C-alpha angles and dihedrals in degrees: 000000000000092000091053091049091050091050089051092048091051090050094045092046089068095045109024113012093180091056091049092051093048091050100048110012112067126202118250119237119238097031134097130213121212125184107237124177108313094336144046128262118213120197139169116258095209108034132054113247116246103176144031127237122183115202124200127188139151086232104042095169088065093060098071092104093047095044093042091051092050091050092049101041105041090027104235149123111277113196115194108200120226118258092255097038114111125218096261093050093047093051093045093050097044092044090053090054091048092051091049088056095046097250124149101254089203091061093079147111141203125226114191124183130203119324093004091072092108091051087050091056090050092048093049090059089059096058109074098214106020136141120221128219121186113192115199093339125186117228117281107216114207094017115160100204099181110124097021116140125249104301139206120198117198116189140139124246088241095053113146090236098035092146090054092053091050091050091046091056092045092050091051092050092049089054094051097253113151100238135168125189119207102201111196121205097185107023117091118229092244092067093113094054101035110027094159089059099044120068110220095031091124090057092051090049091050090053091051095046092046090053092051093044091059092050108034109355139079094298094046117162091165095125093048104048108354096162104053110021090097100155 
């Protein structure tokens, strides 16, 4: 059943993204979504936000489960950038919202999915104390990773650009970036967009949230050992 739903989501993503999201990306209870600028802001209904997470994807409508879960579990503000919104605009807009609400703009992170990995890297350089998560990233030729924040790479062993992911991690390590790769054998790369269709998506989400919690969330140890407390 899950494989058929994933096939449908992949088909619908090309023709009717909203339909794909409704079919395979559930809403999260206890959070609200507000259209803001070019993107969407997700926030917890019951807890005050204490951190900022900027999310980038080529299919932003599919991130409502991921963004809603981040908002509810950290708790935080999760800003999902619009499909045509570049990294600088997304950071500027989300940071303005955070300042209006009295949040420490430096206590933030970037989550970039799929082919927006390079935009995610750019955005992470604009937050002074961020963590970076790249979900199913393609390779980024010519990347100069020095100075990037503590990074989590989440990709499947069967990723289309597996060699690029391996090289990305190696380049980060050579430059002294604290990086951890979570290499999934049995979780498809679309888990963040279509959790209903991908077995194991809850595990991948738990890995991502745990990583953010230790850097910017309730269990933050960022000021103690920001470089190596990866999980």
